[in-house]
N, C-alpha and C positions, 0 to 999 in steps of 0.2 A: 380655607381655600380648597377648591376641588382640583384634582389632577385630571379630571375629564375635560377634554377639549371639544367644544361644540363649534362646528363649522356650518355656515349657511350653505344652501344648495349651490349658490354662485361660487363660493369659495371652493367647494368640493369639485365643481366642474373645472375651475381654473387650475387646481392642483393636479387633476387628472390630465389636463391638457399639457401641463409642464413636466409631467413625470417622464423620466428617461425611459427609452425603449429598452427592452431586455435584449441582450446580445446572445447570439449563439456561442457555444464554446469555440468554434472556429474563428468567429469575429473577435472574441476576446483575445484569443491567442495571437491573431494577426496584429492587434493593437499593442501587445506586450510580448514581442518576440524575444525568446531567450537568446543569449549570446551563443555563438557557435562553440562547440567543444573542440578545444585546441590541444595540441600535444603538451603545452605547458599545464593545462588543466589536468590532464591525465597524470603528468609528472607530479603535480601537487597532491593528487589523490594517493599516488604510490607513496609519497613521502609521509603524508598524514596518517596513512594506514599503519605506520610504525611508531606513531606518537605514544608517549607514555600515558597520557590522559585517555582513559577509555571513552569519554564523551566525544573526543575528537575522532577516535576510531569508529564510534557509532555513526558519526556524521558521514564518514567514508562508506560505511556499510549501507547506509540509506540512500546513497547517490545512485541514480540510474545510469551513471557513466562509469561506475567502478569496473575496471577490467576484470575478466574472468579469473586470472591468476591471483589477483588481489582478493577477490571474493573467496577463492578457495583457501587462501591463507587466513582470512578473517573467520572462516568457518571453524578454525581451530583455536580461535582467540580464547584466552582464559576467562574473559568477562562475558557472562551470559547476556548482558545488555547488548553487547556488540553482535553476538550471534543472533539475538532476537531481531535486531534491526535488519540484519542480512536476511533472515527468514521471511520478513514481511516485505522486502524489496522485490517488486515485480520484475526487476531486471536480473535477479540472481539466476545464474545458470541452473538447469534442472539437476545436473550431477551434484551441485552444491546443496540444493534443496533435499536431494536424496540423503546426503550425509547428515544434514541438519535434522531430518526426520528421525534420526537415531540418537539425537542429542540427549545428554543426561538431564537437561532441564525440560520439565513439562511445559514451561512457558515458551521456550524456543520451539518445541514440537507443536504447540498450539498455534504459534504464528505461522509455521509451515502450513498447517491445515487451513489457515485462513487466506494464504497467498492465492491469488486468483490464477496464477500460472503454474501451480504445483501439478506435476504429472499424475495421471490416473493411478498408476501403480503405487505411488507414494500415498495417495489418499486411501487406497485399499489397505495398505499396511497400517496407516494411522487409525483406521476404523477398528483395529484390534489392539490399539495402544494400551499399555497397562494403566494409564491415567484416565479416570472417568471424565476429567475436564477435556482432555484431548478428544476422546471418543464423542463427547457431547458437541464439541465444535465441528467435528466431521459430520455428525448427524444434522446439525443446524445448517451447515453449508450445503449439504446434500438436499435438504428440504427446500432451501432457497432455489437451488438449481431446478428442482422438480416444479416448483411454483412458476418459475420463469419459463420453463419449457411448456407448461400448461397454458400460460398466458399467450405465448407465441402461437400455439395451436389455435387458440380462440381467435387471434387476430387474422390468421390465415384462413379460417373458415368463413 
């Protein structure tokens, strides 16, 4: 038995006619609105940030709603996984990212380098990191930014 499926031209036209339209990100977000961030949600994040289980603290570190003071405390967490999730969280305050850029773990520093919102001065410091892996991530991200800016210039022309 073959796993290849053969459709007639009429079947292909019918499938194309019935295919769902692609939604824009805005339309998808409007259909699946996130619940509002409430004081009780922030209180839960504060409570869970002190959990014994590092996986629960990782969850807090990855939340876009983690308060700045909780993020600062999690930056000192003994578990590198928690600090790594904080480093890759695009809502992590810049001062916390600066601290994490000096982390003992090259994995954490690598995640800082890949964070879209890392300050320029931190990227400059990470470009001279002792770890070849971190330096490589900085170079890769820099090359992507150059390619993107070159593409923007082509579109403008």
